[in-house]
C-alpha positions in Angstrom: 0.0 0.0 0.2 1.5 3.4 -1.0 2.2 6.3 1.3 -0.8 8.2 -0.6 -3.2 5.0 0.2 -2.3 5.5 3.9 -2.8 9.0 4.0 -6.4 8.8 2.1 -7.4 6.0 4.4 -6.4 7.9 7.4 -8.2 11.2 6.5 -10.5 10.1 4.6 -13.6 12.9 4.8 -17.0 12.0 5.6 -20.0 14.1 4.3 -20.4 15.3 7.8 -16.9 16.6 7.7 -17.6 18.3 4.3 -20.7 19.8 5.6 -19.1 21.0 8.7 -16.0 22.7 6.7 -18.6 24.5 4.2 -20.8 25.8 6.9 -17.4 27.1 8.7 -16.4 28.6 5.1 -20.0 30.4 4.5 -20.0 33.5 5.7 -22.7 36.4 5.8 -25.1 34.1 3.3 -22.7 34.4 0.6 -21.5 31.6 -2.0 -18.1 30.3 -0.6 -15.3 31.4 -2.8 -14.7 27.9 -4.0 -12.5 29.1 -7.3 -9.7 30.4 -4.7 -9.6 26.8 -2.9 -6.9 24.2 -4.3 -7.0 21.4 -1.7 -5.9 18.0 -2.3 -8.0 15.4 -3.9 -9.1 13.1 -1.2 -10.9 10.4 -3.1 -14.8 9.7 -4.4 -17.6 10.4 -1.8 -20.7 8.2 -2.2 -23.0 11.1 -3.0 -25.2 11.1 -6.4 -27.1 13.9 -7.7 -29.8 12.2 -9.8 -31.1 13.8 -12.9 -34.4 15.1 -11.1 -32.2 17.0 -8.6 -32.5 14.6 -5.6 -29.4 14.1 -3.5 -28.4 10.4 -2.5 -25.6 9.7 0.3 -24.9 5.9 0.5 -28.0 5.2 -1.8 -30.4 7.0 0.6 -32.3 10.5 -0.2 -30.7 13.3 1.7 -33.9 14.3 3.1 -32.5 17.9 4.6 -33.1 20.6 2.2 -30.6 23.0 4.4 -27.7 20.2 4.0 -28.8 19.9 0.2 -28.4 23.8 -0.1 -25.2 23.7 1.9 -23.5 20.9 -0.3 -24.6 22.5 -3.7 -22.9 26.0 -2.6 -19.3 24.1 -2.5 -19.8 22.3 -5.7 -17.1 22.4 -8.5 -16.8 21.1 -11.8 -13.1 20.6 -13.4 -12.5 18.5 -16.8 -16.0 17.3 -16.7 -15.8 15.7 -13.2 -17.7 17.0 -9.9 -16.4 17.7 -6.7 -17.5 19.1 -3.5 -14.6 21.1 -2.4 -13.5 22.9 1.0 -10.1 24.7 2.0 -8.9 21.6 2.9 -10.1 18.8 0.8 -11.8 17.8 -2.4 -13.9 14.7 -2.9 -15.5 13.5 -6.6 -19.2 12.9 -6.4 -21.6 11.5 -9.1 -23.6 13.5 -11.1 -26.1 11.6 -13.4 -27.0 15.0 -15.7 -26.9 18.5 -14.4 -26.2 19.2 -10.5 -29.2 21.6 -10.5 -32.7 21.3 -11.6 -34.8 24.7 -12.7 -38.0 24.4 -11.1 -39.6 27.3 -12.1 -39.0 30.8 -13.7 -40.5 34.2 -14.3 -40.6 36.2 -17.7 -40.1 40.2 -17.5 -40.8 42.3 -20.6 -41.5 41.0 -23.8 -39.9 39.9 -27.0 -36.0 41.2 -27.4 -36.5 43.1 -24.2 -37.6 39.8 -22.2 -35.6 38.5 -19.3 -36.1 35.1 -17.9 -35.2 34.7 -14.2 -35.0 31.0 -13.1 -35.4 29.5 -9.7 -33.3 26.1 -8.9 -34.0 23.4 -6.4 -31.3 24.6 -4.2 -32.4 27.8 -4.0 -30.6 29.8 -6.8 -31.8 32.6 -8.8 -30.3 33.4 -12.0 -31.1 35.8 -15.0 -30.6 34.1 -18.4 -28.3 36.1 -20.6 -24.7 36.5 -22.0 -23.3 35.4 -18.5 -26.0 32.9 -17.8 -26.6 31.1 -21.6 -29.4 28.6 -22.2 -28.6 25.8 -24.4 -30.6 22.8 -25.6 -29.0 19.6 -26.0 -30.9 17.2 -28.4 -31.0 13.3 -27.8 -29.1 11.7 -30.9 -31.3 8.7 -31.2 -35.1 10.3 -30.3 -34.1 13.8 -31.2 -35.8 14.8 -27.6 -34.6 18.2 -26.5 -32.8 18.7 -23.1 -32.6 22.4 -22.0 -30.3 23.8 -19.5 -29.2 27.2 -18.2 -25.9 28.4 -16.6 -26.0 28.7 -13.1 -22.0 29.6 -12.1 -18.8 28.7 -13.0 -19.7 25.6 -15.3 -22.5 24.4 -13.1 -25.7 24.0 -15.3 -29.5 23.6 -14.3 -31.7 21.2 -16.5 -34.8 23.2 -17.0 -37.7 20.6 -16.0 -40.2 19.7 -18.5 -43.2 22.0 -17.1 -40.9 25.3 -17.2 -40.0 24.1 -20.8 -43.4 23.8 -22.1 -43.9 27.4 -20.8 -40.9 28.6 -22.4 -41.5 27.5 -26.0 -44.8 29.6 -25.7 -42.7 32.6 -25.6 -40.3 31.4 -28.1 -39.7 33.7 -31.4 -38.0 32.7 -34.8 -35.0 34.8 -35.3 -32.0 34.4 -37.8 -28.9 32.8 -36.4 -25.9 32.1 -37.8 -26.9 32.0 -41.5 -30.2 29.7 -40.5 -33.8 30.8 -39.0 -34.1 29.3 -35.7 -37.0 28.9 -33.2 -35.4 30.2 -29.9 -35.8 32.5 -26.8 -34.8 36.1 -25.9 -33.2 37.0 -22.8 -30.9 39.5 -21.3 -30.6 41.0 -24.8 -29.3 37.7 -26.3 -31.0 35.3 -28.3 -30.6 31.6 -27.5 -31.4 29.2 -30.3 -33.2 26.1 -29.5 -34.4 24.2 -32.7 -34.0 25.1 -36.6 -37.1 26.5 -37.8 -37.4 24.1 -40.7 -37.6 21.0 -38.0 -41.0 22.5 -36.6 -44.4 21.6 -38.1 
């Protein structure tokens, strides 16, 4: 067994320890400065975020909304892998799709002046625009769309089905990169969803 294995086994973090460190790092209700932290990698923790936004620890749903919210504030993505990070440790977790789910939105204004403000399952609120773009990924086999909105630092929220249906009602056709697209305006930017020619 290597020295690194010995250190990891002796100091492997628990979900409770991560939560305590995150709580200590949070100040004044602001998001912790995870972009400033560069702690050592301590292995993976059996935490999984399901596609519907449910957090699991050791296979059991985490029932405390406040704990889920706390964990969500110390999430970081690096080279496509997700971590919970504190000033002293970094552990890998599993994310089935996106780490957050956009469960509702409000639309302010109309047309090109429209602003879409999304609320996530963990209490974030973001206005779609240049810094928080909307994108739609389509399943290669079925063509079914999966819409996302950027929340922060590479962390996206999957827009839930009911919200997506409402968004479609606010869509418009615009010229985009030499083609006609159906999409959404928000924050002064047009976000293409599907080529107009593919709509009935």
